[in-house]
VOPAPA-74424 format. One record per residue (C-alpha): residue number from 1; residue in three letters; x, z, y. Coordinates in steps of 0.1 Angstrom, whole numbers, plus 5000, padded with zeros to 4 digits. Last residue first. Example, Ala and Ser with C-alpha at 12.3 -4.5 7.8 and 13.67 -1.06 7.14 Angstrom:
2
@pos:2, code:ser, x:5137, z:5071, y:4989 $
@pos:1, code:ala, x:5123, z:5078, y:4955 $
# end
This chain:
421
@pos:421, code:unk, x:2816, z:2821, y:6506 $
@pos:420, code:unk, x:2805, z:2823, y:6541 $
@pos:419, code:unk, x:2771, z:2840, y:6536 $
@pos:418, code:unk, x:2749, z:2836, y:6564 $
@pos:417, code:unk, x:2721, z:2848, y:6542 $
@pos:416, code:unk, x:2730, z:2865, y:6511 $
@pos:415, code:unk, x:2735, z:2840, y:6480 $
@pos:414, code:unk, x:2702, z:2849, y:6456 $
@pos:413, code:unk, x:2690, z:2872, y:6435 $
@pos:412, code:unk, x:2682, z:2858, y:6398 $
@pos:411, code:unk, x:2651, z:2874, y:6381 $
@pos:410, code:unk, x:2652, z:2901, y:6357 $
@pos:409, code:unk, x:2650, z:2931, y:6375 $
@pos:408, code:unk, x:2683, z:2924, y:6395 $
@pos:407, code:unk, x:2709, z:2899, y:6377 $
@pos:406, code:unk, x:2734, z:2883, y:6407 $
@pos:405, code:unk, x:2737, z:2849, y:6410 $
@pos:404, code:unk, x:2768, z:2842, y:6430 $
@pos:403, code:unk, x:2794, z:2845, y:6400 $
@pos:402, code:unk, x:2787, z:2810, y:6390 $
@pos:401, code:unk, x:2786, z:2793, y:6423 $
@pos:400, code:unk, x:2818, z:2777, y:6435 $
@pos:399, code:unk, x:2833, z:2779, y:6406 $
@pos:398, code:unk, x:2811, z:2760, y:6384 $
@pos:397, code:unk, x:2794, z:2738, y:6410 $
@pos:396, code:unk, x:2829, z:2724, y:6416 $
@pos:395, code:unk, x:2834, z:2719, y:6378 $
@pos:394, code:unk, x:2800, z:2701, y:6370 $
@pos:393, code:unk, x:2809, z:2680, y:6405 $
@pos:392, code:unk, x:2843, z:2670, y:6390 $
@pos:391, code:unk, x:2828, z:2662, y:6360 $
@pos:390, code:unk, x:2800, z:2641, y:6373 $
@pos:389, code:unk, x:2829, z:2620, y:6389 $
@pos:388, code:unk, x:2850, z:2613, y:6355 $
@pos:387, code:unk, x:2818, z:2603, y:6336 $
@pos:386, code:unk, x:2806, z:2579, y:6366 $
@pos:385, code:unk, x:2841, z:2567, y:6366 $
@pos:384, code:unk, x:2842, z:2556, y:6330 $
@pos:383, code:unk, x:2805, z:2544, y:6330 $
@pos:382, code:unk, x:2817, z:2522, y:6355 $
@pos:381, code:unk, x:2849, z:2507, y:6341 $
@pos:380, code:unk, x:2828, z:2496, y:6312 $
@pos:379, code:unk, x:2802, z:2480, y:6330 $
@pos:378, code:unk, x:2818, z:2442, y:6331 $
@pos:377, code:unk, x:2854, z:2435, y:6349 $
@pos:376, code:unk, x:2854, z:2409, y:6377 $
@pos:375, code:unk, x:2815, z:2402, y:6381 $
@pos:374, code:unk, x:2807, z:2441, y:6376 $
@pos:373, code:unk, x:2832, z:2452, y:6400 $
@pos:372, code:unk, x:2820, z:2439, y:6425 $
@pos:371, code:unk, x:2780, z:2447, y:6423 $
@pos:370, code:unk, x:2794, z:2484, y:6415 $
@pos:369, code:unk, x:2813, z:2484, y:6454 $
@pos:368, code:unk, x:2777, z:2474, y:6467 $
@pos:367, code:unk, x:2762, z:2499, y:6443 $
@pos:366, code:unk, x:2784, z:2530, y:6453 $
@pos:365, code:unk, x:2785, z:2522, y:6490 $
@pos:364, code:unk, x:2752, z:2538, y:6504 $
@pos:363, code:unk, x:2748, z:2555, y:6475 $
@pos:362, code:unk, x:2776, z:2577, y:6472 $
@pos:361, code:unk, x:2766, z:2590, y:6512 $
@pos:360, code:unk, x:2729, z:2591, y:6503 $
@pos:359, code:unk, x:2737, z:2622, y:6480 $
@pos:358, code:unk, x:2759, z:2642, y:6509 $
@pos:357, code:unk, x:2733, z:2633, y:6533 $
@pos:356, code:unk, x:2705, z:2647, y:6513 $
@pos:355, code:unk, x:2726, z:2679, y:6513 $
@pos:354, code:unk, x:2726, z:2676, y:6551 $
@pos:353, code:unk, x:2694, z:2667, y:6553 $
@pos:352, code:unk, x:2685, z:2703, y:6533 $
@pos:351, code:unk, x:2706, z:2718, y:6557 $
@pos:350, code:unk, x:2685, z:2706, y:6586 $
@pos:349, code:unk, x:2651, z:2709, y:6572 $
@pos:348, code:unk, x:2660, z:2743, y:6555 $
@pos:347, code:unk, x:2678, z:2763, y:6588 $
@pos:346, code:unk, x:2646, z:2785, y:6600 $
@pos:345, code:unk, x:2635, z:2790, y:6563 $
@pos:344, code:unk, x:2673, z:2806, y:6562 $
@pos:343, code:unk, x:2692, z:2787, y:6528 $
@pos:342, code:unk, x:2700, z:2803, y:6498 $
@pos:341, code:unk, x:2665, z:2799, y:6478 $
@pos:340, code:unk, x:2669, z:2764, y:6489 $
@pos:339, code:unk, x:2698, z:2756, y:6474 $
@pos:338, code:unk, x:2686, z:2774, y:6439 $
@pos:337, code:unk, x:2657, z:2751, y:6443 $
@pos:336, code:unk, x:2675, z:2719, y:6446 $
@pos:335, code:unk, x:2700, z:2730, y:6420 $
@pos:334, code:unk, x:2669, z:2735, y:6396 $
@pos:333, code:unk, x:2654, z:2702, y:6404 $
@pos:332, code:unk, x:2687, z:2682, y:6399 $
@pos:331, code:unk, x:2692, z:2702, y:6361 $
@pos:330, code:unk, x:2669, z:2684, y:6341 $
@pos:329, code:unk, x:2678, z:2655, y:6355 $
@pos:328, code:unk, x:2714, z:2654, y:6334 $
@pos:327, code:unk, x:2700, z:2667, y:6304 $
@pos:326, code:unk, x:2672, z:2640, y:6301 $
@pos:325, code:unk, x:2687, z:2607, y:6312 $
@pos:324, code:unk, x:2720, z:2614, y:6291 $
@pos:323, code:unk, x:2694, z:2618, y:6261 $
@pos:322, code:unk, x:2672, z:2589, y:6268 $
@pos:321, code:unk, x:2705, z:2563, y:6277 $
@pos:320, code:unk, x:2726, z:2578, y:6248 $
@pos:319, code:unk, x:2695, z:2570, y:6220 $
@pos:318, code:unk, x:2691, z:2532, y:6238 $
@pos:317, code:unk, x:2729, z:2527, y:6237 $
@pos:316, code:unk, x:2724, z:2538, y:6195 $
@pos:315, code:unk, x:2697, z:2513, y:6191 $
@pos:314, code:unk, x:2713, z:2487, y:6211 $
@pos:313, code:unk, x:2745, z:2490, y:6190 $
@pos:312, code:unk, x:2784, z:2484, y:6198 $
@pos:311, code:unk, x:2778, z:2516, y:6220 $
@pos:310, code:unk, x:2808, z:2523, y:6241 $
@pos:309, code:unk, x:2790, z:2533, y:6272 $
@pos:308, code:unk, x:2758, z:2547, y:6257 $
@pos:307, code:unk, x:2775, z:2571, y:6240 $
@pos:306, code:unk, x:2798, z:2577, y:6269 $
@pos:305, code:unk, x:2768, z:2587, y:6291 $
@pos:304, code:unk, x:2754, z:2605, y:6259 $
@pos:303, code:unk, x:2787, z:2626, y:6260 $
@pos:302, code:unk, x:2784, z:2635, y:6296 $
@pos:301, code:unk, x:2745, z:2646, y:6292 $
@pos:300, code:unk, x:2762, z:2682, y:6276 $
@pos:299, code:unk, x:2779, z:2689, y:6310 $
@pos:298, code:unk, x:2751, z:2682, y:6328 $
@pos:297, code:unk, x:2727, z:2705, y:6312 $
@pos:296, code:unk, x:2755, z:2734, y:6307 $
@pos:295, code:unk, x:2762, z:2735, y:6344 $
@pos:294, code:unk, x:2728, z:2732, y:6358 $
@pos:293, code:unk, x:2717, z:2762, y:6332 $
@pos:292, code:unk, x:2740, z:2781, y:6342 $
@pos:291, code:unk, x:2738, z:2772, y:6376 $
@pos:290, code:unk, x:2698, z:2785, y:6375 $
@pos:289, code:unk, x:2703, z:2820, y:6361 $
@pos:288, code:unk, x:2685, z:2845, y:6339 $
@pos:287, code:unk, x:2699, z:2824, y:6307 $
@pos:286, code:unk, x:2661, z:2832, y:6294 $
@pos:285, code:unk, x:2643, z:2826, y:6323 $
@pos:284, code:unk, x:2665, z:2800, y:6334 $
@pos:283, code:unk, x:2661, z:2778, y:6302 $
@pos:282, code:unk, x:2625, z:2783, y:6307 $
@pos:281, code:unk, x:2626, z:2770, y:6338 $
@pos:280, code:unk, x:2643, z:2736, y:6327 $
@pos:279, code:unk, x:2618, z:2726, y:6297 $
@pos:278, code:unk, x:2595, z:2714, y:6322 $
@pos:277, code:unk, x:2625, z:2693, y:6339 $
@pos:276, code:unk, x:2628, z:2681, y:6305 $
@pos:275, code:unk, x:2595, z:2672, y:6292 $
@pos:274, code:unk, x:2595, z:2648, y:6325 $
@pos:273, code:unk, x:2629, z:2636, y:6316 $
@pos:272, code:unk, x:2618, z:2628, y:6284 $
@pos:271, code:unk, x:2589, z:2606, y:6297 $
@pos:270, code:unk, x:2606, z:2589, y:6321 $
@pos:269, code:unk, x:2632, z:2580, y:6294 $
@pos:268, code:unk, x:2606, z:2570, y:6272 $
@pos:267, code:unk, x:2589, z:2544, y:6296 $
@pos:266, code:unk, x:2624, z:2531, y:6304 $
@pos:265, code:unk, x:2627, z:2521, y:6268 $
@pos:264, code:unk, x:2593, z:2511, y:6264 $
@pos:263, code:unk, x:2595, z:2489, y:6297 $
@pos:262, code:unk, x:2630, z:2473, y:6284 $
@pos:261, code:unk, x:2616, z:2466, y:6250 $
@pos:260, code:unk, x:2590, z:2444, y:6273 $
@pos:259, code:unk, x:2616, z:2434, y:6295 $
@pos:258, code:unk, x:2629, z:2416, y:6267 $
@pos:257, code:unk, x:2671, z:2435, y:6254 $
@pos:256, code:unk, x:2699, z:2408, y:6253 $
@pos:255, code:unk, x:2721, z:2438, y:6245 $
@pos:254, code:unk, x:2751, z:2440, y:6273 $
@pos:253, code:unk, x:2734, z:2414, y:6295 $
@pos:252, code:unk, x:2699, z:2431, y:6290 $
@pos:251, code:unk, x:2705, z:2466, y:6285 $
@pos:250, code:unk, x:2732, z:2465, y:6314 $
@pos:249, code:unk, x:2709, z:2449, y:6338 $
@pos:248, code:unk, x:2681, z:2476, y:6337 $
@pos:247, code:unk, x:2711, z:2500, y:6338 $
@pos:246, code:unk, x:2719, z:2491, y:6371 $
@pos:245, code:unk, x:2707, z:2510, y:6396 $
@pos:244, code:unk, x:2723, z:2543, y:6372 $
@pos:243, code:unk, x:2758, z:2530, y:6374 $
@pos:242, code:unk, x:2774, z:2530, y:6407 $
@pos:241, code:unk, x:2752, z:2552, y:6425 $
@pos:240, code:unk, x:2755, z:2578, y:6400 $
@pos:239, code:unk, x:2788, z:2584, y:6403 $
@pos:238, code:unk, x:2788, z:2587, y:6441 $
@pos:237, code:unk, x:2756, z:2608, y:6440 $
@pos:236, code:unk, x:2766, z:2637, y:6419 $
@pos:235, code:unk, x:2806, z:2640, y:6440 $
@pos:234, code:unk, x:2782, z:2644, y:6473 $
@pos:233, code:unk, x:2759, z:2666, y:6457 $
@pos:232, code:unk, x:2785, z:2689, y:6441 $
@pos:231, code:unk, x:2797, z:2691, y:6478 $
@pos:230, code:unk, x:2771, z:2701, y:6497 $
@pos:229, code:unk, x:2761, z:2733, y:6481 $
@pos:228, code:unk, x:2796, z:2744, y:6492 $
@pos:227, code:unk, x:2798, z:2729, y:6525 $
@pos:226, code:unk, x:2767, z:2750, y:6532 $
@pos:225, code:unk, x:2781, z:2782, y:6519 $
@pos:224, code:unk, x:2812, z:2776, y:6541 $
@pos:223, code:unk, x:2788, z:2787, y:6570 $
@pos:222, code:unk, x:2800, z:2764, y:6604 $
@pos:221, code:unk, x:2777, z:2734, y:6594 $
@pos:220, code:unk, x:2743, z:2758, y:6595 $
@pos:219, code:unk, x:2751, z:2773, y:6626 $
@pos:218, code:unk, x:2757, z:2738, y:6642 $
@pos:217, code:unk, x:2728, z:2727, y:6629 $
@pos:216, code:unk, x:2709, z:2755, y:6639 $
@pos:215, code:unk, x:2721, z:2754, y:6675 $
@pos:214, code:unk, x:2710, z:2710, y:6670 $
@pos:213, code:unk, x:2677, z:2720, y:6658 $
@pos:212, code:unk, x:2668, z:2744, y:6693 $
@pos:211, code:unk, x:2644, z:2773, y:6675 $
@pos:210, code:unk, x:2607, z:2761, y:6676 $
@pos:209, code:unk, x:2614, z:2764, y:6636 $
@pos:208, code:unk, x:2613, z:2804, y:6638 $
@pos:207, code:unk, x:2581, z:2806, y:6650 $
@pos:206, code:unk, x:2565, z:2792, y:6622 $
@pos:205, code:unk, x:2552, z:2755, y:6610 $
@pos:204, code:unk, x:2538, z:2741, y:6580 $
@pos:203, code:unk, x:2525, z:2771, y:6566 $
@pos:202, code:unk, x:2495, z:2769, y:6588 $
@pos:201, code:unk, x:2476, z:2745, y:6570 $
@pos:200, code:unk, x:2470, z:2713, y:6590 $
@pos:199, code:unk, x:2453, z:2699, y:6558 $
@pos:198, code:unk, x:2467, z:2687, y:6523 $
@pos:197, code:unk, x:2441, z:2664, y:6523 $
@pos:196, code:unk, x:2465, z:2636, y:6540 $
@pos:195, code:unk, x:2494, z:2644, y:6510 $
@pos:194, code:unk, x:2464, z:2638, y:6486 $
@pos:193, code:unk, x:2454, z:2603, y:6498 $
@pos:192, code:unk, x:2487, z:2591, y:6513 $
@pos:191, code:unk, x:2498, z:2584, y:6472 $
@pos:190, code:unk, x:2470, z:2560, y:6472 $
@pos:189, code:unk, x:2492, z:2534, y:6486 $
@pos:188, code:unk, x:2517, z:2533, y:6458 $
@pos:187, code:unk, x:2488, z:2518, y:6440 $
@pos:186, code:unk, x:2489, z:2487, y:6460 $
@pos:185, code:unk, x:2532, z:2489, y:6457 $
@pos:184, code:unk, x:2528, z:2487, y:6419 $
@pos:183, code:unk, x:2505, z:2457, y:6420 $
@pos:182, code:unk, x:2526, z:2438, y:6444 $
@pos:181, code:unk, x:2560, z:2446, y:6419 $
@pos:180, code:unk, x:2540, z:2433, y:6392 $
@pos:179, code:unk, x:2529, z:2398, y:6410 $
@pos:178, code:unk, x:2567, z:2396, y:6430 $
@pos:177, code:unk, x:2583, z:2396, y:6386 $
@pos:176, code:unk, x:2560, z:2373, y:6381 $
@pos:175, code:unk, x:2565, z:2345, y:6408 $
@pos:174, code:unk, x:2604, z:2354, y:6409 $
@pos:173, code:unk, x:2603, z:2341, y:6371 $
@pos:172, code:unk, x:2615, z:2360, y:6339 $
@pos:171, code:unk, x:2578, z:2362, y:6325 $
@pos:170, code:unk, x:2582, z:2322, y:6328 $
@pos:169, code:unk, x:2555, z:2312, y:6352 $
@pos:168, code:unk, x:2516, z:2296, y:6341 $
@pos:167, code:unk, x:2500, z:2321, y:6370 $
@pos:166, code:unk, x:2477, z:2339, y:6343 $
@pos:165, code:unk, x:2497, z:2334, y:6314 $
@pos:164, code:unk, x:2530, z:2344, y:6337 $
@pos:163, code:unk, x:2510, z:2373, y:6353 $
@pos:162, code:unk, x:2507, z:2395, y:6314 $
@pos:161, code:unk, x:2540, z:2386, y:6304 $
@pos:160, code:unk, x:2556, z:2399, y:6337 $
@pos:159, code:unk, x:2529, z:2427, y:6334 $
@pos:158, code:unk, x:2543, z:2446, y:6295 $
@pos:157, code:unk, x:2571, z:2463, y:6308 $
@pos:156, code:unk, x:2546, z:2471, y:6341 $
@pos:155, code:unk, x:2525, z:2495, y:6313 $
@pos:154, code:unk, x:2552, z:2515, y:6296 $
@pos:153, code:unk, x:2569, z:2517, y:6328 $
@pos:152, code:unk, x:2543, z:2527, y:6350 $
@pos:151, code:unk, x:2531, z:2553, y:6322 $
@pos:150, code:unk, x:2569, z:2566, y:6322 $
@pos:149, code:unk, x:2567, z:2567, y:6355 $
@pos:148, code:unk, x:2539, z:2591, y:6356 $
@pos:147, code:unk, x:2564, z:2618, y:6335 $
@pos:146, code:unk, x:2592, z:2613, y:6356 $
@pos:145, code:unk, x:2574, z:2621, y:6388 $
@pos:144, code:unk, x:2556, z:2649, y:6370 $
@pos:143, code:unk, x:2593, z:2662, y:6362 $
@pos:142, code:unk, x:2605, z:2660, y:6396 $
@pos:141, code:unk, x:2575, z:2679, y:6412 $
@pos:140, code:unk, x:2572, z:2703, y:6383 $
@pos:139, code:unk, x:2607, z:2710, y:6379 $
@pos:138, code:unk, x:2605, z:2723, y:6419 $
@pos:137, code:unk, x:2572, z:2739, y:6410 $
@pos:136, code:unk, x:2584, z:2755, y:6376 $
@pos:135, code:unk, x:2616, z:2769, y:6393 $
@pos:134, code:unk, x:2596, z:2783, y:6425 $
@pos:133, code:unk, x:2569, z:2806, y:6400 $
@pos:132, code:unk, x:2581, z:2840, y:6404 $
@pos:131, code:unk, x:2602, z:2834, y:6431 $
@pos:130, code:unk, x:2572, z:2818, y:6451 $
@pos:129, code:unk, x:2558, z:2792, y:6460 $
@pos:128, code:unk, x:2538, z:2773, y:6488 $
@pos:127, code:unk, x:2560, z:2774, y:6510 $
@pos:126, code:unk, x:2593, z:2766, y:6494 $
@pos:125, code:unk, x:2576, z:2739, y:6481 $
@pos:124, code:unk, x:2572, z:2724, y:6519 $
@pos:123, code:unk, x:2611, z:2730, y:6523 $
@pos:122, code:unk, x:2618, z:2713, y:6496 $
@pos:121, code:unk, x:2599, z:2681, y:6500 $
@pos:120, code:unk, x:2602, z:2676, y:6539 $
@pos:119, code:unk, x:2638, z:2655, y:6532 $
@pos:118, code:unk, x:2620, z:2633, y:6501 $
@pos:117, code:unk, x:2593, z:2619, y:6527 $
@pos:116, code:unk, x:2616, z:2616, y:6554 $
@pos:115, code:unk, x:2645, z:2604, y:6537 $
@pos:114, code:unk, x:2620, z:2577, y:6517 $
@pos:113, code:unk, x:2607, z:2562, y:6555 $
@pos:112, code:unk, x:2642, z:2558, y:6568 $
@pos:111, code:unk, x:2650, z:2545, y:6531 $
@pos:110, code:unk, x:2621, z:2520, y:6539 $
@pos:109, code:unk, x:2634, z:2509, y:6576 $
@pos:108, code:unk, x:2666, z:2499, y:6561 $
@pos:107, code:unk, x:2652, z:2484, y:6528 $
@pos:106, code:unk, x:2631, z:2466, y:6555 $
@pos:105, code:unk, x:2653, z:2453, y:6576 $
@pos:104, code:unk, x:2681, z:2442, y:6547 $
@pos:103, code:unk, x:2648, z:2418, y:6533 $
@pos:102, code:unk, x:2645, z:2404, y:6569 $
@pos:101, code:unk, x:2681, z:2397, y:6574 $
@pos:100, code:unk, x:2683, z:2377, y:6538 $
@pos:99, code:unk, x:2649, z:2359, y:6540 $
@pos:98, code:unk, x:2622, z:2358, y:6515 $
@pos:97, code:unk, x:2594, z:2382, y:6528 $
@pos:96, code:unk, x:2567, z:2391, y:6506 $
@pos:95, code:unk, x:2583, z:2415, y:6480 $
@pos:94, code:unk, x:2602, z:2431, y:6508 $
@pos:93, code:unk, x:2570, z:2436, y:6527 $
@pos:92, code:unk, x:2557, z:2455, y:6501 $
@pos:91, code:unk, x:2585, z:2478, y:6498 $
@pos:90, code:unk, x:2585, z:2481, y:6538 $
@pos:89, code:unk, x:2550, z:2493, y:6530 $
@pos:88, code:unk, x:2557, z:2518, y:6508 $
@pos:87, code:unk, x:2587, z:2537, y:6525 $
@pos:86, code:unk, x:2568, z:2535, y:6561 $
@pos:85, code:unk, x:2535, z:2553, y:6546 $
@pos:84, code:unk, x:2557, z:2576, y:6524 $
@pos:83, code:unk, x:2577, z:2587, y:6552 $
@pos:82, code:unk, x:2548, z:2591, y:6578 $
@pos:81, code:unk, x:2527, z:2611, y:6551 $
@pos:80, code:unk, x:2549, z:2629, y:6545 $
@pos:79, code:unk, x:2565, z:2640, y:6583 $
@pos:78, code:unk, x:2534, z:2646, y:6588 $
@pos:77, code:unk, x:2530, z:2674, y:6557 $
@pos:76, code:unk, x:2559, z:2692, y:6568 $
@pos:75, code:unk, x:2558, z:2698, y:6603 $
@pos:74, code:unk, x:2567, z:2681, y:6634 $
@pos:73, code:unk, x:2597, z:2700, y:6644 $
@pos:72, code:unk, x:2610, z:2710, y:6611 $
@pos:71, code:unk, x:2604, z:2671, y:6601 $
@pos:70, code:unk, x:2621, z:2659, y:6632 $
@pos:69, code:unk, x:2652, z:2679, y:6627 $
@pos:68, code:unk, x:2656, z:2665, y:6588 $
@pos:67, code:unk, x:2651, z:2629, y:6601 $
@pos:66, code:unk, x:2677, z:2635, y:6627 $
@pos:65, code:unk, x:2701, z:2648, y:6604 $
@pos:64, code:unk, x:2693, z:2617, y:6577 $
@pos:63, code:unk, x:2692, z:2590, y:6599 $
@pos:62, code:unk, x:2725, z:2573, y:6594 $
@pos:61, code:unk, x:2729, z:2586, y:6562 $
@pos:60, code:unk, x:2694, z:2578, y:6552 $
@pos:59, code:unk, x:2698, z:2546, y:6562 $
@pos:58, code:unk, x:2726, z:2539, y:6543 $
@pos:57, code:unk, x:2712, z:2552, y:6515 $
@pos:56, code:unk, x:2681, z:2523, y:6520 $
@pos:55, code:unk, x:2709, z:2499, y:6523 $
@pos:54, code:unk, x:2727, z:2501, y:6491 $
@pos:53, code:unk, x:2704, z:2487, y:6469 $
@pos:52, code:unk, x:2700, z:2456, y:6495 $
@pos:51, code:unk, x:2738, z:2456, y:6494 $
@pos:50, code:unk, x:2743, z:2457, y:6458 $
@pos:49, code:unk, x:2718, z:2426, y:6453 $
@pos:48, code:unk, x:2736, z:2413, y:6480 $
@pos:47, code:unk, x:2768, z:2413, y:6460 $
@pos:46, code:unk, x:2746, z:2403, y:6424 $
@pos:45, code:unk, x:2736, z:2371, y:6436 $
@pos:44, code:unk, x:2705, z:2357, y:6453 $
@pos:43, code:unk, x:2685, z:2331, y:6438 $
@pos:42, code:unk, x:2650, z:2343, y:6440 $
@pos:41, code:unk, x:2654, z:2353, y:6404 $
@pos:40, code:unk, x:2684, z:2380, y:6413 $
@pos:39, code:unk, x:2660, z:2397, y:6439 $
@pos:38, code:unk, x:2631, z:2400, y:6414 $
@pos:37, code:unk, x:2649, z:2412, y:6386 $
@pos:36, code:unk, x:2668, z:2441, y:6405 $
@pos:35, code:unk, x:2631, z:2449, y:6417 $
@pos:34, code:unk, x:2619, z:2452, y:6379 $
@pos:33, code:unk, x:2623, z:2483, y:6366 $
@pos:32, code:unk, x:2634, z:2504, y:6402 $
@pos:31, code:unk, x:2596, z:2490, y:6419 $
@pos:30, code:unk, x:2578, z:2502, y:6382 $
@pos:29, code:unk, x:2597, z:2535, y:6386 $
@pos:28, code:unk, x:2588, z:2543, y:6426 $
@pos:27, code:unk, x:2551, z:2528, y:6426 $
@pos:26, code:unk, x:2541, z:2549, y:6394 $
@pos:25, code:unk, x:2559, z:2585, y:6404 $
@pos:24, code:unk, x:2542, z:2578, y:6441 $
@pos:23, code:unk, x:2510, z:2586, y:6420 $
@pos:22, code:unk, x:2523, z:2616, y:6402 $
@pos:21, code:unk, x:2537, z:2629, y:6432 $
@pos:20, code:unk, x:2507, z:2626, y:6453 $
@pos:19, code:unk, x:2490, z:2649, y:6428 $
@pos:18, code:unk, x:2516, z:2670, y:6428 $
@pos:17, code:unk, x:2515, z:2678, y:6465 $
@pos:16, code:unk, x:2478, z:2680, y:6464 $
@pos:15, code:unk, x:2479, z:2710, y:6436 $
@pos:14, code:unk, x:2507, z:2722, y:6460 $
@pos:13, code:unk, x:2483, z:2724, y:6491 $
@pos:12, code:unk, x:2452, z:2739, y:6471 $
@pos:11, code:unk, x:2478, z:2773, y:6463 $
@pos:10, code:unk, x:2496, z:2774, y:6431 $
@pos:9, code:unk, x:2487, z:2806, y:6407 $
@pos:8, code:unk, x:2469, z:2783, y:6384 $
@pos:7, code:unk, x:2504, z:2762, y:6377 $
@pos:6, code:unk, x:2522, z:2798, y:6365 $
@pos:5, code:unk, x:2493, z:2805, y:6338 $
@pos:4, code:unk, x:2496, z:2769, y:6324 $
@pos:3, code:unk, x:2537, z:2775, y:6321 $
@pos:2, code:unk, x:2529, z:2804, y:6303 $
@pos:1, code:unk, x:2535, z:2844, y:6316 $
# end
């Protein structure tokens, strides 16, 4: 069955959800492209920037488990509506308010909203997909976000120049960046419409979700499988947190890249990540295993990470950046789908919050540590550390799971529920 034929099998709630993903991808990628510059242009230093980048993950780390329980309790649609509303509103306030304490507070609220929105996604996608199209569903959610981000980055990269002419300020000024971010936040509110239109579908709640959430959490935490699913994400999260939030600063400081070129580079990266995420399910079908594809693509990405880190040429570093992003991110939705397939439905919310917390644990401290190291030693030690930690995560994934997917009738079988592997 072709990719388009599989898409046609998605129910209406799935298609509305993917529409919201596209819209939200524009705001998220434009925000990432310019928020660092905006904070620095306001006069804050890199240490404060590192703290602001860490705060959303701190919120997710502190509130992740209660948020997962809340998602189970109120249903996925309501959870996504509340989470997306909080995160978008807080982003707008961060652009408008210029006080350190207020910025930290808004970043915390935004992190809580993001956690509620993203923790609810995987269980929702499990319910609106079936084994034959599940890999595609997860990959499309990830890929469409980045593809829409390609559009956001392409136009976003030009917008500081446009607003510099309109407002008669420098393209690198806080005013220009503020205008760009406000436009992206305004557009981001439109993502709420398709989520609202999903309606009160029966799939949101089932009798299994009425069980005591603390009992489910305790049960899940006593399973060895839960901790094996968590550890690779914990390592990946910390490895990514010390370099990925600062890719824009790396190219500007190392190669003096302009805003417009940076926007084009990030746009192409988003495009390739989106294409890669659509290729991923095809590789799963060929290899009959999600884990093999995850390990292969992540391992290959390490080569290009080091190329980017040590290249003396901007064009070569750009190629490394593009291929690293495509290969590493191709694995993300496949691993998420693998995790959800191996978690009983009644535990999906709480276990997904544990897995999400393992990722955000690294992001809670990584950006702040990275800011301190950048001031003293630059970017090269950070890239080497990231490559090492990524390597440990890849090895862990392979050791834990490469024998777990048993082939049956051409489709990977998941680990038995309740397994203590």
